[in-house]
C-alpha positions as CSV (number, residue, x, y, z in Angstrom):
1,M,15.5,-84.7,25.1
2,L,14.9,-82.1,22.4
3,L,11.6,-81.2,24.1
4,L,13.4,-80.7,27.4
5,V,16.0,-78.3,25.8
6,F,13.3,-76.4,24.0
7,S,11.2,-75.9,27.2
8,C,14.3,-74.8,29.2
9,N,15.1,-72.2,26.5
10,K,11.6,-71.1,26.5
11,K,11.6,-70.6,30.3
12,D,14.8,-68.6,30.1
13,S,13.4,-66.5,27.4
14,E,10.2,-65.9,29.4
15,T,12.2,-65.0,32.5
16,V,14.3,-62.4,30.7
17,G,11.1,-61.1,29.2
18,V,9.4,-60.9,32.6
19,G,12.5,-59.2,34.1
20,E,12.6,-56.7,31.2
21,T,8.9,-56.1,31.8
22,K,9.5,-55.4,35.5
23,I,12.3,-53.0,34.7
24,A,10.1,-51.3,32.0
25,K,7.2,-51.0,34.5
26,T,9.5,-49.6,37.2
27,S,10.9,-47.0,34.8
28,E,7.3,-46.1,33.7
29,I,6.3,-45.7,37.4
30,K,9.3,-43.5,38.1
31,A,8.7,-41.4,35.0
32,S,5.0,-41.1,36.0
33,D,6.0,-40.0,39.5
34,E,8.4,-37.4,38.1
35,K,5.8,-36.1,35.7
36,E,3.3,-35.8,38.6
37,K,5.9,-33.9,40.7
38,L,6.6,-31.5,37.7
39,Q,2.8,-30.9,37.2
40,V,2.4,-30.2,40.9
41,L,5.3,-27.7,40.8
42,T,4.0,-26.0,37.7
43,R,0.5,-25.7,39.2
44,Q,1.9,-24.4,42.5
45,L,4.0,-21.8,40.6
46,Y,1.1,-20.5,38.6
47,K,-1.3,-20.4,41.6
48,W,1.4,-18.4,43.5
49,H,1.9,-16.1,40.5
50,E,-1.8,-15.4,40.1
51,T,-2.8,-15.2,43.8
52,K,0.3,-14.1,45.9
53,S,2.9,-12.7,43.6
54,S,3.5,-8.9,43.5
55,N,3.7,-9.2,39.7
56,D,6.3,-6.4,39.7
57,D,8.3,-7.5,36.7
58,F,10.7,-4.9,35.3
59,N,9.1,-1.7,36.6
60,P,10.5,1.4,34.9
61,V,11.3,4.9,36.2
62,A,9.9,7.9,34.2
63,D,11.8,11.1,33.4
64,T,10.8,14.4,35.1
65,K,8.4,15.3,32.2
66,D,6.6,11.9,32.5
67,S,7.1,11.3,28.8
68,I,9.6,8.4,28.6
69,Y,11.1,5.8,30.9
70,T,14.7,6.4,31.6
71,S,15.7,3.4,33.7
72,L,14.5,0.4,35.6
73,N,13.5,0.7,39.2
74,L,16.5,-1.3,40.5
75,K,15.3,-1.3,44.1
76,E,12.0,-2.9,43.1
77,H,13.9,-5.2,40.8
78,T,16.0,-6.4,43.7
79,Q,12.9,-6.9,45.8
80,R,11.3,-8.9,43.0
81,L,14.4,-11.2,42.8
82,K,14.2,-11.7,46.5
83,E,10.5,-12.5,46.2
84,L,11.1,-15.0,43.4
85,K,13.9,-16.7,45.3
86,E,11.9,-17.0,48.5
87,T,9.2,-19.1,46.8
88,G,11.6,-21.9,46.4
89,F,10.2,-22.6,42.9
90,F,13.2,-21.3,40.9
91,S,16.7,-22.5,40.1
92,K,19.7,-20.3,40.5
93,N,20.0,-20.2,36.7
94,F,16.4,-18.9,36.3
95,L,17.1,-16.1,38.9
96,E,20.3,-15.1,37.2
97,N,18.6,-15.0,33.8
98,Y,15.8,-12.9,35.3
99,D,18.3,-10.5,36.8
100,K,20.2,-10.3,33.5
101,I,17.0,-9.3,31.7
102,G,16.3,-6.6,34.2
103,L,19.9,-5.2,34.1
104,K,19.8,-5.1,30.2
105,I,16.5,-3.3,30.3
106,D,18.0,-0.8,32.8
107,S,21.1,-0.3,30.7
108,G,19.2,0.0,27.4
109,L,16.8,2.7,28.9
110,K,19.7,4.6,30.4
111,N,21.9,4.6,27.2
112,G,19.0,5.2,24.8
113,K,19.2,1.9,23.0
114,L,15.7,1.1,24.3
115,E,13.1,3.9,23.9
116,W,10.0,3.4,25.9
117,A,7.3,6.2,25.8
118,I,4.9,6.3,28.7
119,G,1.6,4.7,27.8
120,E,3.2,2.6,25.0
121,L,4.1,-1.1,25.0
122,P,7.6,-1.8,26.1
123,P,10.3,-2.2,23.5
124,F,11.2,-5.7,24.7
125,G,9.2,-8.9,25.2
126,N,6.5,-9.9,22.9
127,D,3.6,-7.7,23.9
128,S,2.2,-10.4,26.2
129,N,2.6,-11.6,29.7
130,P,6.0,-13.4,29.8
131,W,4.7,-15.8,32.5
132,C,2.4,-17.5,29.9
133,N,3.1,-15.6,26.6
134,C,-0.6,-14.7,26.7
135,Q,-2.8,-11.7,27.0
136,D,-5.7,-13.4,28.6
137,N,-6.1,-16.7,30.5
138,P,-8.9,-18.8,31.9
139,E,-9.9,-18.2,35.4
140,N,-7.9,-20.4,37.9
141,Y,-6.1,-21.9,35.0
142,W,-3.5,-23.5,37.3
143,E,-6.2,-26.0,38.3
144,I,-6.6,-27.3,34.7
145,L,-3.0,-26.8,33.7
146,A,-1.7,-30.1,32.4
147,I,1.7,-31.3,31.1
148,K,1.3,-32.1,27.4
149,K,4.8,-33.1,26.5
150,I,7.7,-34.1,28.7
151,K,11.2,-35.3,28.2
152,I,13.3,-36.1,31.3
153,E,17.1,-36.7,30.9
154,G,18.9,-37.1,34.2
155,N,18.2,-34.0,36.3
156,I,16.7,-31.9,33.5
157,A,13.1,-32.0,32.4
158,N,11.8,-30.2,29.3
159,L,8.1,-29.9,29.2
160,T,5.2,-28.1,27.6
161,W,2.1,-27.3,29.6
162,T,-1.4,-26.3,28.4
163,W,-4.8,-25.2,29.7
164,G,-6.4,-26.5,26.4
165,D,-7.5,-24.5,23.4
166,N,-4.3,-25.4,21.5
167,F,-2.3,-23.3,23.9
168,E,1.2,-24.4,24.8
169,Y,4.0,-23.0,26.9
170,K,7.6,-24.4,27.3
171,V,9.3,-24.9,30.6
172,R,12.5,-26.5,31.7
173,A,13.0,-27.8,35.2
174,Q,16.2,-28.9,37.0
175,K,16.4,-31.3,39.8
176,D,18.4,-29.9,42.7
177,N,18.8,-32.0,45.9
178,D,16.0,-34.3,44.8
179,T,13.6,-31.3,44.3
180,W,12.5,-30.0,40.9
181,K,12.9,-26.3,40.3
182,I,11.9,-24.1,37.4
183,D,15.0,-23.4,35.4
184,Y,13.5,-21.8,32.3
185,L,10.2,-20.2,31.2
186,E,9.6,-19.6,27.5
187,G,8.5,-16.0,28.1
188,F,11.7,-15.1,29.9
189,D,14.1,-16.5,27.2
190,F,16.8,-13.8,27.2
191,N,17.7,-14.4,23.5
192,N,14.1,-13.7,22.5
193,F,13.3,-11.0,25.0
194,F,15.0,-8.2,23.1
């Protein structure tokens, strides 16, 4: 009798363990699928950026003496926002942040809080390409780009990508209608841009 009770308890325990294992494996598969979707999105974004993008980020307008920049070219800025939106890669939040950066640059140049001499580095950003916080990159790096760290909570994913060489870049994506969109790129962090 004691042997029968022990074996029944053992089976129940194994069944729970098997069930938990199935749940854990299902969660791992879902997480793996989401990581793959995010890696594909990130690679597509950077392939677009390097091969099809106009790369017209925050183009200034010079004064009549061609010595300093006095404003942002808002027509080009509006066109760039439209271009970014049409890719389908970016969330509304990213686009609003990008616009906010452009408008602050424009305002700062107009009121003199930002002084930018022609031929000099801009008085904002970190003297590197905000798309990667880099000055150089490997050829076709989007092909080797890999997600190094990832944390998904609900419809938000925080990740770090790399192309190797101890290089890392932080990204946040947001799931909108079951589609991941870029919500934040480290190089366009408004609080660190100025």
